[in-house]
BATORMI-116284 format. One record per residue: residue number from 1; residue in one letter; x, y, z negated of N, C-alpha, C in turn. Coordinates in steps of 0.001 Angstrom, whole numbers, plus 500000, padded with zeros to 6 digits. Example, Ala and Ser with C-alpha at 12.3 -4.5 7.8 and 13.67 -1.06 7.14 Angstrom:
REM BATORMI-116284
     n   res      n_x      n_y      n_z     ca_x     ca_y     ca_z      c_x      c_y      c_z
     1     A   513190   494310   492200   512300   495500   492200   513200   496700   492200
     2     S   512850   497750   492920   513670   498940   492860   512900   500030   492130
//
This chain:
REM BATORMI-116284
     n   res      n_x      n_y      n_z     ca_x     ca_y     ca_z      c_x      c_y      c_z
     1     M   500882   498951   500090   499947   499918   499802   500890   500981   499971
     2     D   500506   501975   500927   500977   503527   500783   500999   504284   499472
     3     L   502456   505025   499021   501945   505079   497846   501574   506202   497372
     4     A   501197   507382   498639   500117   507822   498108   498830   507694   497920
     5     V   498231   506754   498542   497398   506077   497892   497438   505312   496707
     6     E   497959   504385   497017   498224   503972   495641   498532   505083   494102
     7     M   498316   505680   494258   498070   507625   493267   497186   507683   493247
     8     A   496486   507379   494235   494893   508223   494307   494096   507069   493986
     9     D   494518   505630   494510   493692   505045   493925   493779   504798   491863
    10     L   494856   505269   491188   494901   504895   489963   494045   506184   489583
    11     A   494311   507546   490078   493586   508663   490033   491933   508464   489552
    12     S   491657   507530   490706   490250   507378   490894   489561   506722   489636
    13     R   490847   505665   488654   490367   504760   488333   490217   505558   486603
    14     Q   490500   506842   486544   491176   507392   485659   490240   507735   484993
    15     P   489563   507810   483734   488239   508615   483316   488610   510059   483060
    16     A   488485   511097   483054   489079   512363   482653   488691   512542   481374
    17     E   488054   511983   480865   488165   512382   479421   489484   511744   478459
    18     A   489724   510523   479043   490826   509666   478749   492233   510513   479485
    19     A   492309   511152   480119   493576   512154   480605   494892   512137   479546
    20     A   494384   512869   478547   495300   513131   477702   494843   513440   476367
    21     P   495858   513666   475326   495272   513314   473891   494795   514305   473818
    22     A   493592   514388   472487   493395   516061   472440   494314   516903   471846
    23     G   494208   517724   472584   494750   519351   472337   495865   518962   473357
    24     A   495935   518112   473943   497010   518510   475316   496191   518913   477040
    25     R   497000   519645   477081   496599   520418   478535   497245   519419   479405
    26     V   495946   519237   480595   496148   518264   481682   496480   518962   482884
    27     V   497262   518737   483938   497031   519407   485298   495717   519136   485906
    28     R   495428   520018   486588   493887   519904   487643   494195   520485   488788
    29     A   493578   520256   489854   493312   520685   491111   492142   521038   491449
    30     I   492497   522735   491229   491244   523931   491148   490884   523954   493140
    31     L   489455   523826   492897   488652   524368   494306   489415   526039   494491
    32     A   490382   526179   495360   490303   527641   495270   490063   528432   496479
    33     G   489316   527476   497585   489173   528309   498917   488153   527352   500020
    34     I   487190   527682   500851   486537   526762   501243   486255   527301   502682
    35     G   486629   526960   503799   486711   527070   505249   485922   525883   506184
    36     G   485337   526788   507241   484547   526001   508160   484698   526079   509298
    37     Y   484614   525154   510735   484777   525759   511810   483301   525105   512594
    38     L   482968   525407   514023   481649   524825   514457   482034   525112   515638
    39     P   482099   524119   516893   482029   524929   518102   481587   525628   518786
    40     E   481751   526950   519535   480537   527435   520095   479227   526683   520820
    41     K   479130   525708   521174   478715   525135   521907   477480   524266   521493
    42     I   475805   524790   521179   475092   524084   520594   474415   523076   521742
    43     V   474250   521802   521553   473303   520783   522461   471919   520524   521527
    44     S   470762   521171   521701   469394   520307   521094   468835   518766   521139
    45     N   467837   518325   520544   467661   517371   520951   466547   517318   522101
    46     E   466238   518678   522575   465385   518817   524341   466483   518714   524854
    47     E   467379   519147   524671   468716   518998   525881   469033   517389   526740
    48     L   469516   516913   525247   469781   515490   524923   468576   514795   525617
    49     S   466942   515082   526024   466139   513902   526328   466376   514302   527665
    50     R   467095   514740   528463   466603   515437   529869   468165   514837   530237
    51     T   468900   513730   529481   470102   512753   530350   469811   511116   529501
    52     V   469391   511826   528145   468859   510370   527487   467577   509654   527854
    53     D   467513   508248   527234   465902   508084   527120   465370   508417   525387
    54     T   465265   509579   525661   465159   510097   523616   463585   510953   523886
    55     S   464142   511562   522804   463359   513307   522451   463316   513437   521305
    56     D   463352   515007   521215   463150   515898   519945   462207   514789   518728
    57     S   461326   514307   518936   460499   513896   517524   460730   512401   517583
    58     W   461173   511721   518433   462313   510533   518177   463636   510480   517133
    59     I   464156   511585   517324   465298   511532   516469   464604   512268   515741
    60     R   464234   513379   515299   464173   513896   514134   463527   513104   513171
    61     E   462246   512101   513322   461702   511723   512406   463151   510395   512169
    62     R   464020   509893   512718   464436   508547   512290   465819   509333   511655
    63     T   466207   510455   511901   467565   511153   511477   467064   512199   510665
    64     G   466642   513210   511084   466472   514533   510654   467554   515353   511799
    65     I   467774   515430   512635   468716   515795   513302   468041   516656   514362
    66     G   468321   517985   514385   467471   518686   515692   468461   519710   516604
    67     Q   469713   519520   516412   470768   519373   517223   472319   519567   516561
    68     R   472931   519623   517316   474640   519471   516844   475693   520348   518030
    69     H   476886   520342   517520   477752   521486   517921   478667   520430   518590
    70     I   479012   520806   520168   479553   520331   520669   481444   520753   521630
    71     A   481841   520392   521479   483642   521189   521272   483359   520993   522563
    72     A   484279   522518   523082   484984   522552   524418   485890   521879   524884
    73     P   486708   521935   526000   488223   521320   526392   489119   522064   525345
    74     H   489041   523322   524953   490148   523975   524189   489718   523502   522630
    75     E   488665   523202   522040   488537   523155   520683   489049   521720   520238
    76     T   490254   521385   520359   490451   520352   520039   490208   519730   518388
    77     C   490314   518745   517884   490857   518345   517010   491823   519382   516104
    78     A   492715   519872   516169   494131   520446   516050   493512   522204   515613
    79     F   493118   522264   516942   492189   523744   517158   491299   524072   515960
    80     M   490344   523297   515887   489008   523331   514929   489772   523219   513660
    81     G   490570   522085   513216   491138   522054   511817   492323   523488   511076
    82     T   492748   523629   512207   493336   525178   512088   492687   526447   511726
    83     R   491098   526396   512299   490601   527326   512197   489927   527436   510987
    84     A   489350   526059   510333   488885   525962   508830   489963   525967   507567
    85     A   491000   525687   508166   492067   525759   507508   492223   527368   507040
    86     Q   492520   528066   508283   492682   529522   507737   491702   529937   507108
    87     A   490378   530016   507181   489181   530183   506710   489336   530313   504974
    88     A   489691   529130   504921   489925   528063   503521   491046   529049   502424
    89     L   492134   529231   503739   493278   529976   502699   492300   531721   502787
    90     A   492137   532148   503531   491840   533703   503237   490631   533224   502090
    91     D   489468   532886   502040   488629   532165   501117   489491   532431   499673
    92     A   490516   531248   499549   491516   531332   498323   492433   532836   498030
    93     G   492775   533408   499176   493217   534781   498696   494553   534245   498731
    94     A   494773   533005   499582   496313   532555   499819   496750   532375   501202
    95     T   498473   532548   501483   498882   532572   502239   499367   530992   503055
    96     P   500355   530821   504196   500648   529536   504434   502002   529251   503436
    97     G   502537   530560   503009   503583   529877   502312   503081   529205   500731
    98     D   501858   529400   500621   501423   528734   499477   500997   527652   499548
    99     V   501126   526732   500689   500784   525386   501114   501894   524601   501234
   100     D   501645   523554   500194   503170   522330   500211   502727   521523   500815
   101     A   501297   521344   500801   501059   519712   502071   499744   520313   502351
   102     I   499677   519160   503864   498459   519612   504496   497782   517967   504791
   103     I   496486   517504   504094   496245   516217   504624   494623   516414   505637
   104     L   494835   515729   506600   493806   516067   507320   493276   514379   507987
   105     A   492016   514395   507198   491321   513131   507609   490478   513105   509194
   106     T   491036   511837   509822   489922   512243   511090   490162   510664   511789
   107     A   488923   510865   512364   489189   509230   513004   488820   509776   514620
   108     T   489360   511275   515354   489226   511288   516291   490778   512253   516723
   109     P   491615   511824   516378   492915   512767   516383   493307   513489   517934
   110     D   493769   514118   518367   494345   514488   519668   495557   513511   520085
   111     Q   496192   513297   519653   497255   512150   519820   497177   510876   519019
   112     A   497904   509930   519778   498092   508961   518024   499615   509125   517524
   113     F   500557   509744   518280   501406   510686   517185   502071   511535   517997
   114     P   502494   512850   517609   502400   513206   516037   500852   513486   515684
   115     A   500813   513571   514217   499565   513560   513756   499124   514806   514066
   116     T   497667   514966   513924   496952   516239   514282   497309   517231   513067
   117     A   497463   516695   511550   497947   517639   510722   499554   518298   510836
   118     V   500545   518145   512017   501538   518567   511983   501173   519578   513121
   119     R   500327   519379   513809   500110   520616   514691   499528   521646   513614
   120     V   498362   521199   512772   498398   522389   512372   498905   522640   511448
   121     Q   499632   521833   510867   501046   523034   510233   501996   523774   511117
   122     A   502274   523644   512234   503287   524341   513138   501815   525893   513481
   123     A   500720   525447   513553   499835   526512   513770   499490   527827   512837
   124     L   499421   526856   511578   499807   527772   510570   500591   528454   509833
   125     G   501864   528297   510613   503322   528119   509656   503865   527660   508569
   126     C   503288   526599   507863   503654   526385   506262   504769   525318   506651
   127     G   504842   525290   505324   506731   524479   505039   506028   522684   504681
   128     G   506815   522325   504151   506153   521540   503143   506055   520241   504243
   129     F   504747   519408   503936   504910   518225   504668   503246   518051   505096
   130     A   503204   517316   506462   501558   517449   506573   501529   516006   507064
   131     F   500108   515118   507111   500058   513739   507545   498735   513638   507810
   132     D   497924   512428   508423   496588   512188   508782   496317   511040   507959
   133     L   495307   510870   507764   494263   510155   506666   493051   509404   507878
   134     S   492771   508140   508229   491672   507498   508783   491142   506804   507678
   135     A   489612   507378   507433   488819   506665   506648   487743   506902   507270
   136     A   487128   507212   508370   485976   507104   509247   485290   508590   508557
   137     C   483801   508411   508197   483193   509238   507308   483266   509516   505977
   138     S   484102   508847   505231   484729   508790   503917   485994   509607   503769
   139     G   486859   509831   505331   488059   510748   505535   488103   511825   504456
   140     F   486993   512622   504371   487112   513509   503547   487630   513318   501875
   141     V   486896   512547   501511   486502   511847   499878   487867   511439   499885
   142     Y   488383   510283   500689   490188   509818   500544   490964   510864   500463
   143     A   490706   511840   501291   491868   512474   501214   492108   513543   500576
   144     L   490764   514481   499713   490875   514747   498475   491132   513841   497268
   145     S   491076   512907   496916   491213   511899   496090   493035   511931   496389
   146     V   493931   511723   497636   495057   511463   497316   495633   513343   497236
   147     A   494862   514450   497594   495614   515664   497401   495616   515932   495615
   148     D   494283   515384   494987   494127   515713   493656   495415   514420   493217
   149     A   495731   513291   493386   496877   512705   492703   497994   513542   492865
   150     M   498404   514065   493869   499741   514757   494368   499834   515630   493236
   151     I   498631   516563   493140   498604   517522   492236   498939   517409   490863
   152     R   497899   516441   489946   498312   515770   489178   499476   515327   488179
   153     T   500415   514832   489799   501745   514419   489361   502863   515074   489749
   154     G   502220   516470   490085   503059   517450   490124   503924   517065   491149
   155     Q   503943   516537   492481   504727   516531   493554   504470   517716   494222
   156     V   503146   518340   494216   502634   519559   495104   502153   520639   494162
   157     R   501878   521995   494967   500789   522751   493929   499775   523715   494432
   158     G   499976   523354   495767   498674   524086   496903   498578   522573   498430
   159     V   497100   522275   498202   497418   521479   499037   496290   521411   499804
   160     L   496029   522031   501447   495058   522057   502201   494237   520529   502819
   161     V   493100   520231   502557   492418   519142   502763   491250   519451   503916
   162     I   491293   519213   504988   490894   519535   505955   490339   518144   506850
   163     G   489014   517935   507243   487880   517279   508126   488218   518145   509356
   164     S   488262   517125   510290   488016   517728   511482   487869   516871   512513
   165     E   486577   516499   513460   486360   515563   514169   485639   515982   515778
   166     V   486298   515478   516466   485596   515458   518026   484580   514395   518612
   167     Y   484021   513795   517749   483172   512564   517993   483057   512544   519338
   168     S   482551   513873   520018   481352   513533   521336   482089   513132   522600
   169     R   483993   512890   522092   484899   512119   522768   484884   510743   522951
   170     I   484534   510049   521375   484226   508629   521812   483066   507851   521629
   171     M   481752   508939   522398   480231   508853   522532   480369   508146   524146
   172     N   479196   507078   523903   478705   506302   524984   477521   506678   525109
   173     W   477632   507968   525995   476501   508976   526242   475205   508444   526782
   174     Q   475499   507159   527253   474237   506370   527362   473533   505311   526553
   175     D   473989   505654   525648   473382   504677   524041   472665   505868   523355
   176     R   471280   505530   523418   470409   506850   522352   470938   506526   521094
   177     G   471124   504962   521073   471223   504789   519393   472321   505220   518272
   178     T   473573   505828   519211   474424   506859   518650   474793   507604   519001
   179     C   474285   508135   520539   475038   509588   520999   474032   510718   520596
   180     V   472791   510469   519647   472031   511665   519408   472839   511663   517783
   181     L   473659   511422   517183   473446   511191   515993   475089   511672   515496
   182     F   475766   512359   516385   477198   512702   515779   477326   514074   516619
   183     G   478176   515440   516010   478623   516312   516410   480188   516547   516049
   184     D   480467   517653   516280   482126   517910   516399   482020   519185   515325
   185     G   483040   519240   514507   483132   520322   514233   484318   520174   512986
   186     A   485026   521063   512008   485541   521200   510702   485434   521699   509686
   187     G   485926   521052   508567   485861   521846   507333   487046   521597   506506
   188     A   487531   522670   506011   488469   522260   505158   488570   522952   503536
   189     V   489208   522582   502506   489465   523381   501162   490951   523879   500780
   190     F   491061   524641   500153   492334   524789   499368   492617   524645   498155
   191     L   493466   523525   497795   493100   523149   496267   494984   523601   495494
   192     R   494498   523932   494616   495737   524786   493709   496025   524044   492177
   193     A   497070   524300   491819   497245   523641   490916   496430   524429   489633
   194     G   496403   523707   488958   495614   524442   487214   496059   523648   486049
   195     S   495205   523649   484742   495103   523378   484114   494082   523396   483169
   196     G   493482   522006   482397   492471   522056   481930   492609   520906   480680
   197     D   491625   520581   479920   491599   520277   478276   491740   518005   478778
   198     G   491301   517912   480016   490995   516776   480164   489837   515910   479970
   199     T   488838   517144   479967   487300   516498   479570   486308   517274   480670
   200     G   485011   516924   480948   484422   516932   481926   483780   518588   482342
   201     A   484360   519439   480890   483736   520427   481215   485166   521550   481740
   202     D   486266   521009   482097   487156   521281   482883   486914   522144   484481
   203     R   487681   522992   484776   487445   523387   486106   488195   522605   487172
   204     G   488329   522345   488374   488815   521640   489275   488442   520189   489333
   205     V   488848   519500   490177   488310   517875   490715   488703   516986   489355
   206     L   487186   516901   489118   487664   516209   487697   487903   514469   487270
   207     S   487710   513826   488970   487785   512573   489247   487249   512498   490659
   208     T   487824   511075   491201   487477   510780   492141   487338   509479   492342
   209     H   486926   508775   493579   486218   506780   493484   486127   506580   494594
   210     I   487054   505897   495552   487243   505385   496663   487142   503940   496519
   211     H   486303   503400   497557   486237   501632   498039   486232   501570   499288
   212     S   486230   499813   499461   486393   499857   500890   485807   498364   500818
   213     D   485499   497831   501823   485227   496463   501872   485305   495905   503748
   214     G   486468   495112   503869   486765   495423   505217   486117   493833   506223
   215     R   485117   493288   504890   484087   492201   505610   483315   492940   506421
   216     L   482932   494161   506187   481952   494715   507277   482371   495801   507882
   217     G   483500   495553   508262   483965   496368   509341   483385   496379   510559
   218     D   482811   494980   511109   481918   495027   512208   480881   495726   512387
   219     I   479834   496382   511418   478901   497307   511637   478682   498352   512197
   220     L   480052   499019   511976   480457   500602   512030   482084   500520   513042
   221     Y   481999   500559   514348   483264   500976   514316   483956   501821   515999
   222     V   484806   501635   516403   485402   502097   517246   485812   500864   518423
   223     D   485074   500523   519686   485792   499479   520452   487102   499903   521028
   224     G   487674   500426   520848   488932   500195   521338   489868   501266   520930
   225     A   491407   501395   521282   492182   502633   520816   493446   502458   521759
   226     V   494570   503010   521217   495833   503088   521877   496219   501227   522160
   227     G   496059   500383   521027   496433   499554   521269   495743   498103   521933
   228     R   494850   499037   522187   493252   497761   523058   492738   498887   523927
   229     S   493439   499119   524946   493286   499895   526260   492413   499055   526973
   230     D   492178   498010   526640   491308   496920   527408   489855   497745   527300
   231     R   489481   498343   525753   488285   498594   525523   488047   499641   525768
   232     P   486885   499955   525756   485812   501558   526684   486846   502520   525262
   233     G   486483   502081   523898   486754   502927   522902   485563   503730   522943
   234     H   484368   503222   522490   483123   504087   522129   482986   503638   520944
   235     L   481830   504788   520075   481854   504125   518706   480604   503033   519170
   236     V   480879   501991   518039   479600   501140   518183   478960   500757   516837
   237     M   477429   500626   516681   476747   500641   515187   476146   500001   514582
   238     N   475744   499240   514032   474496   498766   513446   473605   499070   512464
   239     G   472709   499702   512846   472505   500866   512199   471611   500618   511303
   240     K   471301   499427   511050   470080   498990   510146   470938   498552   509049
   241     E   472334   497722   509169   473223   497180   508257   473819   498314   507399
   242     V   474107   499547   508400   474978   500676   507569   473934   500972   506866
   243     F   472666   501673   507255   471763   502232   506104   471611   501445   504866
   244     R   471474   500029   505178   470929   498855   503861   472685   499220   502996
   245     H   473359   498947   503235   474671   499249   502394   474845   500677   502340
   246     A   474595   501823   502862   474587   502883   502340   474050   503733   501150
   247     V   473025   503081   501047   472047   503766   499853   472872   503268   498359
   248     H   472847   502114   498597   473072   501648   497373   474336   501677   496604
   249     R   475395   501349   497770   476893   501654   497764   476581   503082   497171
   250     L   476645   504025   497822   476624   505413   497134   476322   505751   496379
   251     S   475038   505282   495766   474528   505578   494886   475492   505281   493357
   252     D   475704   503885   493517   476620   503314   492639   477856   504452   492401
   253     A   478731   504886   493471   479324   505641   493408   479336   506869   492824
   254     V   478029   507547   493084   478055   508667   492404   477300   508559   490884
   255     D   477471   507410   490279   477288   506856   489066   478065   506858   488463
   256     E   479162   506218   489277   480565   505906   488516   481080   506812   488179
   257     A   481304   508467   488947   481869   509462   488909   481807   510147   487904
   258     L   480177   510470   487249   479447   510402   486494   479642   510383   485157
   259     A   479705   508465   485354   480608   507778   483928   481854   508319   483831
   260     A   482366   508512   484528   484125   508158   484220   484473   510085   483385
   261     N   483687   510575   483760   483541   512072   483015   482587   512389   481957
   262     G   481665   511304   481176   481059   511549   480234   479801   512199   480717
   263     L   479470   512496   481663   478065   513665   482285   477209   512982   482578
   264     D   476352   513132   482288   474981   512769   482581   474027   513212   484463
   265     R   473360   512769   484833   472799   513137   486364   472085   514566   485830
   266     S   471819   515340   484757   471339   516530   484663   472448   517293   484993
   267     A   473685   517146   484568   475156   518088   484649   475005   518109   486478
   268     V   474749   517791   487040   474972   517754   488524   473952   519474   489213
   269     D   474865   519894   489722   474317   521823   490674   473687   521295   491093
   270     W   474391   520616   492218   474574   520107   493787   474957   518987   494071
   271     L   474608   518181   494891   474785   516438   495649   475391   517145   496993
   272     V   476194   517252   497469   476898   517174   498848   477341   516092   499553
   273     P   476302   515202   500235   476434   514244   500897   477173   513912   502286
   274     H   477961   512885   502353   477976   512869   503871   476514   512899   504624
   275     Q   476534   513711   505612   475164   513937   506629   475735   512970   507378
   276     A   474917   511582   507328   474214   511159   508138   473416   510468   508796
   277     N   472615   510915   507684   471006   510621   508059   470651   510797   506939
   278     M   468980   511524   507051   468211   512071   505904   467659   511516   505405
   279     R   467493   509966   505804   466482   509526   504718   467603   508726   504063
   280     I   468999   508560   504305   469726   508125   503554   469918   509177   501986
   281     V   470001   510635   502493   470457   511523   501719   469258   511384   500933
   282     D   467913   511111   501225   466600   511631   500481   466929   510820   499275
   283     A   467283   509201   499797   467281   508132   498791   468738   508287   497568
   284     I   469481   508778   497976   470186   509245   497295   470039   510258   495828
   285     A   469271   511501   496548   468929   512238   495815   467683   511690   494511
   286     K   467144   510637   494896   465908   510124   494588   466526   509685   493645
   287     R   467418   508557   493638   467915   507643   492855   468450   508870   491911
   288     L   469120   510268   491900   470061   510755   490865   468744   511625   490093
   289     G   467255   511870   490892   466187   512434   490414   466834   514136   490446
   290     L   467371   514098   491668   467537   515378   492066   466763   516262   492791
   291     P   465916   517326   493193   465027   517750   493416   465643   518385   494781
   292     V   464913   518365   496085   465871   518859   497192   466694   520302   497478
   293     G   466159   520310   496209   466509   521874   496550   468307   522473   495472
   294     H   468583   521144   495299   469674   520724   494982   470652   520118   495840
   295     V   470070   520052   496864   471077   519076   498083   471176   519762   499109
   296     V   472933   519909   499399   473171   520860   500679   472936   519952   501674
   297     V   472105   520113   502449   472063   519822   503631   472137   520653   505142
   298     T   473208   520254   506012   473137   520676   506893   473296   519570   508400
   299     I   472668   518507   508158   472491   517481   509207   471179   517964   510252
   300     D   470292   518505   509928   469326   519492   510984   470042   520070   511720
   301     R   471057   520718   511574   471830   521750   512577   473368   521557   512982
   302     H   473973   520058   511751   475214   519923   512373   475300   518445   513024
   303     A   474260   517712   512910   474173   515968   512654   475027   515323   511854
   304     N   476219   514400   512357   477352   513542   512037   478533   514079   512589
   305     T   478827   514960   511345   480172   515459   511933   481651   514781   511174
   306     S   481013   513381   510853   482089   512497   509759   483075   513380   508893
   307     A   484108   512957   509039   484866   513325   507937   485026   514990   507654
   308     A   484485   515924   508606   484067   517052   508193   482914   517720   507945
   309     S   482059   516405   507637   480433   516988   507526   480310   517321   505802
   310     I   481257   516893   505053   481009   517405   503395   481599   518862   503171
   311     P   483088   518848   504052   483395   520202   503468   482761   521482   503931
   312     L   481850   520913   505809   481506   521685   506171   479997   522128   505256
   313     A   479752   520910   505284   478336   521729   504130   478830   522540   503086
   314     M   479872   521953   502482   480600   523274   501112   480541   524267   501866
   315     A   481209   524754   502968   481677   525801   503640   480519   526785   503448
   316     E   479046   526026   503973   478045   526765   504408   477338   526955   502965
   317     A   477324   526417   501879   476958   526462   500635   477692   527955   500155
   318     H   478787   527477   500367   479257   528878   499450   479516   530215   500518
   319     A   479287   530025   501801   479066   531131   502587   478039   532081   501995
   320     D   476820   531294   501880   475191   531771   501496   475248   531591   499804
   321     G   476411   531614   499206   476135   532189   498026   475587   530784   497442
   322     R   475315   529774   497377   474567   528946   496688   475594   528454   495376
   323     L   476859   528223   495635   477878   527897   494896   478601   529176   494112
   324     K   478287   528520   493063   478480   529702   492145   479875   528793   491165
   325     P   480652   529969   490190   481236   528975   489283   480800   528394   488197
   326     G   481791   527788   487837   480849   526848   487043   479949   525921   487033
   327     Q   479996   525150   488448   478740   524435   488355   479444   523040   489170
   328     V   479007   522146   488745   479445   520732   488949   478773   520084   490518
   329     L   479449   519945   491674   479462   519349   492658   480106   517920   492743
   330     L   478592   516910   493262   478874   515958   493429   478949   515425   494708
   331     L   480040   514968   495323   480277   514233   496703   480273   512838   497054
   332     S   479594   512649   498047   479434   511179   498310   479307   511034   499820
   333     A   480118   509729   500240   480691   509415   501619   480319   508223   501764
   334     L   480303   507816   503247   480200   506258   503313   480706   506147   504966
   335     G   481745   505463   505249   481753   505486   506652   482570   503610   507296
   336     G   482732   504091   508730   483410   502804   508899   484504   502375   507948
   337     G   484354   500468   508314   485747   500353   507438   485294   498799   506711
   338     L   483886   498671   505929   483317   499755   505817   483829   500370   504011
   339     T   483999   501989   504310   484754   503035   503408   483596   503409   502440
   340     W   483755   503774   501260   482857   504532   500551   483749   505536   499543
   341     G   483110   506741   498862   483417   506755   497811   482897   508395   497399
   342     S   483245   508864   496090   482424   510324   495526   483914   510518   494786
   343     A   483468   512055   494327   484168   513079   493910   483459   513682   493053
   344     L   483631   514545   491797   483228   515153   490932   483952   516138   490606
   345     I   483508   517724   491180   484922   518892   491137   483654   519690   490274
   346     R   484283   520346   488897   483725   521801   489055   484103   523324   489327
   347     L   483578   523790   489886   483848   525116   490282   484333   525993   489536
//
């Protein structure tokens, strides 16, 4: 196992209240800035119905999606990730010199190598180091977990965590079961080292919890890559199976995050779920007993932007003033692998 992933796994298993002896100060990853970027082109359900056997009502009833943003040729994974990162740094009042590391979650990199993250590093003019992380739609939560572990252990003090995706380039645009579900975009957060008491009352990333089950890899995958050029390289999904696993695994993951920090469901101000399907979002909110008004929803306008969906949702809620200091955010995501996870953050 990669050292960074090992560190993240250890951190994800560590209850916040057991992080330090009473009275001792602990290092926390403080959420200092949030930013997002969406491509200029918007494609509505009605427009899709002109080329695919579908309809606005069919898509809305099954997914909650009304439109999606589609990247232009110049809006690459690196381009969008850079724009989102710039917005996050500006929001934090930070400069590229404050960035020690860039972790970019994506399933749609611009090249096999170098990592898209180093392209972003070059565009921003940052030092330190940069790398990509692949965990499909769970990628942002995974990347957040790694960044949190690196800050906790003192390896870095400032980290850009980015989710950037161009799923429009891996879609089979004749398959109405998948092509209507996804969109493009990027979101980013800037994490800065701070301190806390090691309890659930601290500011910052309180805990992260990441999981995978490779036995379920064939229910959501991309059929082909650089190493399998004989395959078309399109996304393939068994929607019924994904839905079946999503609700209970995500519900378990959010309960796990709350239990690790000694908090109950009433402590959550905002659920920020991966924006895959409105029925999944509603089911998790119901399990948590959260009213719709306490769930950040962007799927109707963004569709599923994979690893970018959570930071994009955070960016929108931050920009319109819904997110306020002291509030608790509960993040949850599930993606191909099967991968899933959760994170608890106090602003």
